[in-house]
Backbone as CSV, one residue per row, in Angstrom:
resi,resn,N_x,N_y,N_z,CA_x,CA_y,CA_z,C_x,C_y,C_z
1,MET,112.545,208.732,106.160,112.633,209.296,104.852,113.029,208.001,103.725
2,GLN,112.469,208.297,102.394,112.777,207.594,101.803,114.150,207.455,100.864
3,ARG,114.773,206.390,100.993,116.207,206.264,100.175,116.140,206.150,99.059
4,GLY,116.863,206.942,98.367,117.386,206.899,96.825,117.804,205.594,96.391
5,LEU,117.778,205.200,95.060,118.198,204.247,94.490,120.076,204.002,94.369
6,SER,120.642,203.207,94.632,122.677,203.084,94.283,122.830,203.603,93.049
7,PRO,123.697,203.881,93.205,123.954,204.197,91.696,124.317,202.937,90.562
8,ILE,124.292,201.678,91.185,124.518,200.571,90.422,122.765,200.298,90.137
9,ARG,121.635,200.667,91.059,120.565,200.379,90.512,119.929,201.696,89.675
10,LYS,120.315,203.017,89.786,119.932,203.943,88.867,120.694,203.516,87.721
11,ASP,121.752,202.903,87.444,122.639,202.841,85.893,121.524,201.806,85.163
12,ARG,121.449,200.844,86.291,120.461,199.413,85.780,119.316,199.888,85.378
13,LYS,118.447,201.024,85.850,116.973,201.563,85.280,117.213,202.316,84.177
14,ARG,118.537,203.158,84.277,118.648,203.578,83.099,119.222,202.922,81.738
15,ASN,120.067,201.552,81.984,120.542,201.001,81.061,120.112,199.644,81.208
16,PRO,119.208,199.401,80.210,119.139,197.953,79.848,120.067,196.713,79.791
17,GLU,121.015,197.191,79.273,122.316,196.309,79.005,122.859,196.010,80.354
18,ILE,122.840,197.075,81.093,123.263,196.830,82.344,122.345,195.530,82.960
19,THR,121.411,196.167,83.184,120.388,195.275,84.277,120.481,193.853,83.523
20,ARG,120.503,193.641,81.964,120.424,192.205,81.577,121.688,191.501,81.732
21,ALA,123.004,192.400,81.643,124.382,191.793,82.088,124.395,191.039,83.446
22,ALA,123.712,191.781,84.488,123.675,191.505,85.505,122.806,190.367,86.109
23,ILE,121.716,190.077,85.323,120.774,188.947,85.252,121.729,187.561,84.904
24,LEU,122.295,187.960,83.731,122.851,187.004,83.136,123.872,186.620,84.004
25,GLN,124.851,187.414,84.354,125.950,186.654,85.515,125.577,186.302,86.848
26,ALA,124.493,186.575,87.283,123.664,186.174,88.563,122.843,184.735,88.342
27,ALA,122.772,184.311,87.292,122.173,183.218,86.272,123.247,182.497,86.152
28,LEU,124.286,182.482,85.593,125.296,182.082,85.566,126.150,181.232,86.803
29,GLU,125.864,181.968,88.069,126.319,181.853,89.331,125.525,180.800,89.848
30,GLU,124.276,181.053,89.827,123.194,180.493,90.247,123.177,178.875,89.438
31,PHE,123.034,178.640,88.434,122.710,177.581,87.539,124.295,176.754,87.656
32,SER,125.661,177.449,88.093,126.812,176.806,88.256,126.588,176.078,89.690
33,ASP,125.960,177.171,90.348,126.162,176.460,91.745,125.081,174.884,91.855
34,VAL,123.920,175.044,91.925,122.863,174.248,91.728,122.399,173.776,90.618
35,GLY,123.137,173.874,89.623,122.283,173.081,88.184,121.102,173.546,87.972
36,LEU,120.670,172.986,86.859,119.562,173.500,86.100,118.391,173.185,87.040
37,SER,117.936,172.164,87.328,116.934,171.677,88.249,116.735,172.254,89.731
38,GLY,118.015,172.793,90.145,117.933,173.124,91.373,117.798,174.703,91.507
39,ALA,118.044,175.590,90.315,117.788,176.689,90.087,116.732,177.520,90.391
40,ARG,116.727,178.208,91.025,115.315,179.104,91.137,115.276,180.724,90.698
41,VAL,114.240,181.117,90.166,114.800,182.206,89.346,113.978,183.425,90.691
42,ASP,114.014,183.324,91.751,114.373,184.338,92.655,115.120,184.283,93.334
43,LYS,115.867,183.314,93.313,117.423,183.427,93.547,118.170,184.258,92.822
44,ILE,117.967,184.065,91.388,118.908,184.851,90.369,118.418,186.258,90.243
45,ALA,117.171,186.105,90.705,116.606,187.866,90.898,117.583,188.585,92.057
46,GLU,117.483,187.646,93.127,118.251,187.966,94.393,119.797,188.889,94.286
47,ARG,120.480,187.461,93.514,121.858,187.977,93.272,121.770,189.118,92.153
48,ALA,121.001,189.383,91.442,121.095,190.305,90.378,120.658,191.694,90.716
49,GLY,120.073,192.117,91.987,119.475,192.943,92.730,118.232,193.101,91.765
50,VAL,117.381,192.489,91.058,116.525,193.018,90.082,114.871,192.416,90.845
51,SER,113.908,192.741,90.253,112.676,191.926,90.743,112.884,190.631,89.832
52,LYS,111.777,189.885,90.069,111.385,188.238,89.252,110.780,188.654,88.422
53,PRO,109.757,189.396,88.319,109.134,189.662,86.934,110.280,190.324,86.152
54,MET,110.763,191.015,86.500,111.838,191.944,85.215,112.710,190.643,84.551
55,ILE,112.911,189.816,85.349,114.138,188.293,84.380,112.903,187.886,83.734
56,TYR,111.462,187.301,83.776,110.811,187.041,82.867,110.664,187.914,81.923
57,ASP,110.406,189.209,82.140,110.115,190.135,81.224,111.095,190.169,79.960
58,TYR,112.725,189.572,80.922,113.850,190.165,79.695,113.972,189.026,79.039
59,PHE,113.961,187.928,79.736,114.209,186.509,79.201,113.112,185.507,79.010
60,GLY,112.119,185.400,79.684,111.061,184.367,80.092,111.279,183.359,80.991
61,ASP,111.183,182.175,80.808,110.863,181.252,82.054,112.322,181.022,82.286
62,LYS,112.943,179.317,83.043,113.701,179.426,83.778,114.562,178.665,82.681
63,ASN,114.304,177.823,81.904,114.761,177.607,80.808,115.211,178.311,80.147
64,ALA,114.416,179.410,79.317,114.983,180.296,78.732,116.207,181.029,79.284
65,VAL,116.422,181.718,80.647,117.439,182.085,81.323,118.585,181.386,81.505
66,TYR,118.065,179.833,81.456,119.531,178.881,81.330,120.246,179.077,80.008
67,ALA,118.820,179.130,79.018,119.787,178.610,77.519,120.695,180.405,77.324
68,ALA,120.202,181.449,77.678,120.567,182.824,77.680,121.910,183.184,78.065
69,ALA,122.006,182.201,79.656,123.292,182.307,80.581,124.517,181.514,80.093
70,LEU,123.527,179.971,79.119,124.773,179.279,78.516,125.566,179.995,77.457
71,ARG,124.681,180.617,76.660,125.612,181.542,75.680,125.774,182.189,75.998
72,GLU,125.902,183.001,77.290,126.715,184.177,78.029,128.209,183.766,78.519
73,ALA,128.164,182.321,78.690,129.188,181.741,78.935,129.888,181.824,77.817
74,TYR,129.724,181.001,76.301,130.709,181.046,75.737,130.960,182.408,74.773
75,ILE,129.774,183.378,74.868,130.278,184.692,74.625,131.646,185.119,75.158
76,GLN,131.591,185.261,76.596,132.773,185.595,77.398,133.767,184.844,76.934
77,ILE,134.269,183.720,76.860,135.316,183.029,76.833,135.774,183.271,75.293
78,ARG,134.740,183.516,74.430,135.523,184.072,73.060,135.426,185.790,72.895
79,ARG,135.061,186.128,74.005,135.556,187.875,73.744,136.976,187.828,74.163
80,GLY,137.371,186.794,75.788,138.249,187.205,76.211,139.790,186.812,75.109
81,GLU,139.197,185.649,74.470,139.942,185.302,73.372,140.601,186.201,72.412
82,THR,139.444,186.847,72.207,139.358,188.287,70.617,140.427,189.124,71.398
83,ALA,140.255,189.251,72.847,141.259,190.162,73.115,143.175,189.890,73.336
84,LEU,143.092,188.623,73.230,144.635,188.099,73.109,145.221,189.010,71.629
85,ASP,144.641,189.148,70.922,145.064,190.095,69.561,146.020,188.643,68.958
86,LEU,145.354,187.563,68.960,146.648,186.480,68.274,146.712,186.345,67.132
87,ASP,146.709,187.144,66.358,147.053,187.606,64.824,148.301,187.971,64.826
88,THR,148.591,188.935,66.109,149.562,189.683,65.745,150.834,189.357,66.285
89,ARG,150.637,188.050,67.113,151.791,187.121,67.793,152.543,186.425,66.774
90,ALA,153.432,186.185,66.960,154.272,184.955,66.552,153.276,183.541,66.439
91,PRO,153.374,182.517,66.033,152.226,181.426,66.283,152.772,181.032,67.327
92,ASP,154.276,180.488,67.430,154.001,180.202,69.075,153.796,180.436,69.917
93,ASP,153.790,181.625,70.283,153.333,182.954,70.943,151.924,182.593,71.254
94,ALA,151.815,182.901,70.088,149.994,182.626,69.975,149.555,181.375,70.709
95,ILE,150.002,180.710,70.658,149.493,179.387,70.967,149.968,179.604,72.789
96,ARG,150.838,179.719,72.653,151.308,179.992,74.518,150.104,181.122,75.182
97,ALA,149.848,182.090,74.300,148.607,182.824,74.921,147.664,182.307,74.927
98,LEU,147.037,181.727,74.064,145.942,180.714,74.225,145.938,179.923,74.945
99,VAL,146.877,179.063,75.732,147.048,178.212,76.816,146.796,178.747,77.999
100,SER,147.106,179.567,78.059,147.599,180.616,79.263,146.054,180.883,79.640
101,PHE,145.644,181.680,78.463,144.335,182.550,78.708,143.275,181.379,79.521
102,THR,143.031,180.236,78.328,142.247,179.086,79.195,142.310,178.772,80.351
103,MET,143.347,178.416,80.673,143.554,178.341,82.023,143.457,178.712,83.038
104,ASN,143.591,180.165,82.717,143.199,181.367,83.420,141.766,181.689,83.849
105,HIS,141.442,181.491,82.474,139.767,181.486,82.419,139.347,180.317,83.118
106,PHE,139.337,179.168,83.171,138.912,178.208,83.853,138.797,178.268,85.199
107,TRP,140.074,178.937,85.958,140.382,178.928,86.899,139.361,179.923,87.579
108,ARG,139.594,181.396,86.675,138.975,182.030,87.741,137.625,182.373,87.553
109,ASN,136.877,181.507,86.216,135.569,181.500,86.308,135.261,179.929,86.578
110,PRO,135.139,179.518,87.924,134.431,178.547,88.045,133.154,178.234,87.530
111,TRP,132.280,178.967,87.512,131.207,178.936,86.719,130.886,178.214,85.190
112,PHE,132.034,178.483,84.284,132.043,178.143,83.386,131.942,176.649,83.043
113,ILE,133.229,175.793,83.951,133.349,174.509,83.885,131.787,173.907,84.318
114,ASN,130.944,174.205,85.630,129.962,173.948,85.857,129.085,174.029,85.030
115,MET,128.841,175.450,84.191,127.894,175.208,83.207,128.009,174.385,82.194
116,LEU,129.221,174.135,81.748,129.167,173.104,80.410,129.060,171.728,80.923
117,ASN,129.437,171.372,82.208,129.011,170.361,82.998,127.927,169.582,82.997
118,THR,126.978,171.010,83.614,125.626,170.566,83.462,125.090,170.681,82.074
119,GLU,125.174,171.535,81.030,124.854,170.978,79.657,125.185,169.581,79.258
120,ASN,126.528,169.081,79.735,127.094,167.935,79.239,126.000,166.776,79.740
121,LEU,125.592,166.826,80.990,124.405,165.732,81.452,123.291,166.077,81.113
122,LEU,122.718,167.117,80.446,121.764,167.436,79.622,121.444,166.892,78.401
123,GLY,122.700,166.039,78.275,122.730,165.791,76.836,123.145,167.163,75.473
124,GLY,123.377,168.060,76.053,123.396,169.094,74.993,122.965,169.775,74.338
125,ASP,121.191,169.489,75.102,120.202,170.042,74.075,119.924,171.271,74.126
126,THR,120.494,171.996,74.800,119.963,173.736,75.139,121.319,174.542,74.194
127,VAL,122.504,173.649,74.259,123.435,174.378,73.517,122.771,174.030,71.691
128,ARG,122.204,172.717,71.829,121.769,172.581,69.983,120.654,173.548,69.908
129,SER,120.233,173.892,70.391,118.987,174.930,70.536,119.384,176.210,70.054
130,LEU,120.564,176.798,70.553,120.789,177.984,70.385,121.351,178.017,68.986
131,ASP,120.437,179.341,68.091,120.544,179.505,66.845,121.976,179.669,66.412
132,ASP,122.598,180.417,67.234,124.054,180.938,66.559,125.264,180.409,67.112
133,ALA,124.914,179.556,68.004,126.176,178.840,68.502,126.934,178.451,67.632
134,SER,127.076,177.735,66.630,128.091,177.624,65.597,129.012,179.062,65.213
135,GLU,128.247,180.000,65.216,128.883,181.195,64.479,129.840,181.741,65.868
136,ILE,129.085,181.555,66.874,129.911,182.233,68.449,131.584,181.218,68.583
137,GLN,131.269,179.777,67.771,132.354,179.463,68.082,133.543,179.583,66.801
138,SER,132.589,179.983,66.024,133.657,179.823,64.658,134.618,180.999,64.893
139,VAL,134.532,181.846,65.476,135.389,183.359,65.918,136.533,183.045,66.533
140,LEU,136.531,181.945,67.087,137.877,181.169,67.971,138.698,180.370,66.879
141,LEU,137.642,179.162,66.116,138.639,178.227,65.340,138.741,178.955,63.985
142,ASP,138.550,180.160,63.677,139.095,180.846,62.559,140.582,181.289,63.026
143,ARG,140.312,182.036,63.985,141.993,182.538,64.596,142.571,181.252,64.901
144,VAL,142.431,180.104,65.406,143.609,179.235,65.394,143.689,178.467,64.450
145,GLN,143.098,178.488,63.463,143.079,177.486,61.911,144.178,178.864,61.215
146,GLU,144.234,179.817,61.318,144.983,181.315,60.863,146.543,180.868,61.539
147,ILE,146.580,180.821,63.076,147.828,180.642,63.519,148.456,179.236,62.928
148,LEU,147.648,178.430,62.925,148.189,177.012,62.196,149.025,177.116,60.719
149,GLU,148.279,178.049,60.073,148.517,178.590,58.518,149.775,179.162,58.645
150,ARG,150.076,180.194,59.536,150.884,181.028,59.531,152.247,180.105,60.160
151,GLY,151.996,179.202,60.867,153.335,178.253,61.920,153.654,177.317,60.368
152,ARG,152.640,176.861,59.658,152.811,175.994,58.736,153.871,176.650,57.418
153,ARG,153.378,177.819,57.500,153.923,178.815,56.284,155.682,178.805,56.759
154,SER,155.735,179.261,58.026,157.059,179.913,58.167,157.569,178.421,58.778
155,GLY,157.341,177.230,58.757,158.048,175.836,58.556,158.247,175.562,60.058
156,ILE,157.121,175.687,60.975,157.725,175.238,62.420,156.619,174.197,62.687
157,PHE,155.452,174.320,62.316,154.261,173.376,62.689,154.067,172.751,61.524
158,ARG,153.369,171.582,62.206,153.285,170.003,60.876,151.711,170.424,60.163
159,SER,151.689,169.701,59.537,150.465,170.051,58.416,149.041,169.594,58.669
160,ASP,149.257,168.764,59.621,147.802,167.443,59.418,147.432,167.910,60.792
161,ILE,147.396,168.999,61.640,146.282,169.023,62.726,145.417,170.264,62.563
162,GLY,144.329,170.096,62.408,143.260,171.107,62.580,142.786,172.086,63.090
163,ALA,142.306,173.198,63.452,141.710,173.889,64.249,140.739,173.184,65.420
164,VAL,139.765,172.408,65.147,139.282,171.823,66.123,139.901,170.932,66.964
165,ASP,140.596,169.833,66.793,141.662,168.709,67.402,142.382,169.614,68.102
166,LEU,143.196,170.756,67.929,143.982,171.714,68.231,143.117,172.150,69.832
167,TYR,142.091,172.933,69.522,141.858,173.415,70.639,140.917,172.432,71.900
168,ILE,140.625,171.212,71.122,140.292,170.103,72.355,141.254,169.308,72.984
169,LEU,142.596,169.536,72.339,143.524,169.437,73.095,143.895,170.161,74.292
170,ILE,143.976,171.619,73.699,144.159,172.790,74.818,143.140,172.492,75.943
171,ALA,141.838,172.426,75.265,140.693,172.485,76.768,141.040,171.603,77.428
172,SER,141.134,170.408,76.978,141.466,169.120,77.551,142.728,169.148,79.034
173,VAL,143.701,169.654,78.573,144.889,169.625,79.873,144.844,170.836,80.282
174,CYS,144.124,171.832,80.145,143.452,173.032,80.820,142.241,172.642,81.787
175,TRP,141.280,171.945,81.348,140.029,171.539,82.176,140.306,170.676,83.472
176,PHE,140.934,169.767,82.680,141.119,168.369,83.984,141.427,168.507,85.355
177,PRO,142.540,169.266,85.113,142.720,169.646,86.582,142.175,170.508,87.801
178,ILE,141.435,171.312,86.577,140.477,172.675,87.550,139.328,171.568,87.634
179,SER,138.886,170.752,86.869,137.348,170.160,87.023,137.843,169.279,87.892
180,ASN,138.587,168.730,88.180,138.702,167.564,89.381,139.890,167.741,90.394
181,MET,139.463,168.915,90.600,140.864,169.816,91.397,140.364,168.684,93.161
182,HIS,139.319,168.731,93.385,138.947,168.011,94.745,139.459,166.697,94.747
183,THR,139.107,165.910,93.882,139.311,164.425,93.938,140.586,164.180,93.818
184,LEU,141.657,165.151,93.069,142.799,165.305,92.773,143.706,165.596,94.416
185,ARG,143.674,166.596,94.764,143.983,166.894,95.714,143.808,165.836,97.155
186,VAL,142.973,165.219,96.977,142.310,163.924,97.930,143.086,162.791,97.988
187,VAL,143.043,162.372,96.254,143.403,160.545,95.996,144.772,161.020,95.893
188,PHE,145.526,161.989,94.968,146.832,162.303,94.779,147.852,163.376,95.625
189,ARG,146.830,164.009,96.393,147.528,164.872,96.895,148.272,166.004,96.379
190,ALA,147.741,166.070,95.132,148.041,167.133,94.298,147.934,168.691,95.138
191,PRO,148.949,169.646,95.171,148.540,170.814,95.690,148.379,171.657,94.071
192,ILE,147.074,171.618,94.230,146.223,172.100,92.914,146.064,173.638,93.640
193,ASP,146.572,174.638,93.326,146.607,176.004,93.568,146.712,176.892,92.328
194,GLU,147.371,178.168,92.571,147.415,179.080,91.694,149.215,179.073,91.009
195,ALA,149.929,178.418,92.056,151.439,178.434,91.681,151.425,176.797,90.577
196,TRP,150.870,175.956,91.276,150.743,175.119,90.809,150.265,174.626,89.134
197,LEU,149.093,175.659,89.016,148.684,175.673,87.742,149.445,176.753,86.657
198,LYS,150.340,177.713,87.108,151.001,178.347,86.873,152.420,177.140,86.024
199,ALA,152.739,176.286,86.868,153.758,175.690,86.673,153.224,174.631,85.507
200,HIS,151.928,174.249,85.457,150.626,173.176,85.049,150.596,173.591,83.503
201,THR,150.322,174.989,83.514,150.170,176.181,82.213,151.516,175.393,81.595
202,GLU,152.830,175.906,81.798,153.766,176.130,80.843,154.027,174.611,80.531
203,ARG,154.087,173.490,81.392,154.044,172.301,80.862,153.291,172.212,79.496
204,ALA,151.885,172.669,79.845,150.775,171.934,78.656,151.464,172.769,77.450
205,ALA,151.908,174.250,77.501,152.077,175.018,76.576,153.375,174.306,75.557
206,ARG,154.316,173.876,76.263,155.496,172.901,76.167,154.577,171.743,75.134
207,MET,154.145,170.972,76.142,153.638,169.584,75.513,153.022,169.836,74.067
208,ILE,152.061,171.237,73.876,151.417,171.035,72.695,152.082,171.549,71.727
209,LEU,152.992,172.533,72.151,153.608,173.257,70.830,154.703,172.198,70.439
210,ALA,155.277,170.961,71.636,155.906,169.707,70.804,155.310,169.012,69.732
211,HIS,153.880,169.186,70.125,153.378,168.329,69.156,153.124,168.817,67.814
212,LEU,152.913,170.279,67.815,152.774,170.824,66.482,153.983,170.771,66.077
213,LYS,155.193,170.507,66.339,156.353,171.204,65.673,156.857,169.480,65.426
214,GLU,156.265,168.335,65.800,156.598,167.004,65.735,156.660,166.422,64.418
215,ALA,157.075,166.166,63.692,157.792,165.463,62.228,156.613,164.570,62.007
């Protein structure tokens, strides 16, 4: 007797967006695991539960799939930041929320760090080719700039720090312990786990707020 399609497969057949999202997530995981050179389109198809020709129909060749997956990595983190409703929070609370979200996103989505590490090894060529890369990032930068301006108007933040510098600082203190967790565990015996990262997040937020508030 012929088996029917599973509910997920039926949804994918009816809804191209579900299929596209499944392919992109599978691509993020594949490129994250083995890099651009090691990734195979048939493995992405297997992870996504679709046919290999379908991936070519949706995106094109492997390089095009990689570019779409890299763009999706940025889309997902920016979407998560938008959901924080930073504009409704007090400036210092907004900074804490952004630090906490950034740390958790890096920790729970290891493909994000691996994808960006891969892209940096490639010299940033693919992200440079994305037509809307600046627009995707501008959403975050506009929100961070607004937080800084609200903090300045209320007299709690200094006036000489811009949105780009602040975000690089936040990303740096969140990125390093996760991207280097294996060597840090061996060399320094750092107990990098969820509890340690929670404490590190609090330390990072206090440090960044102190920097924003110093004369």
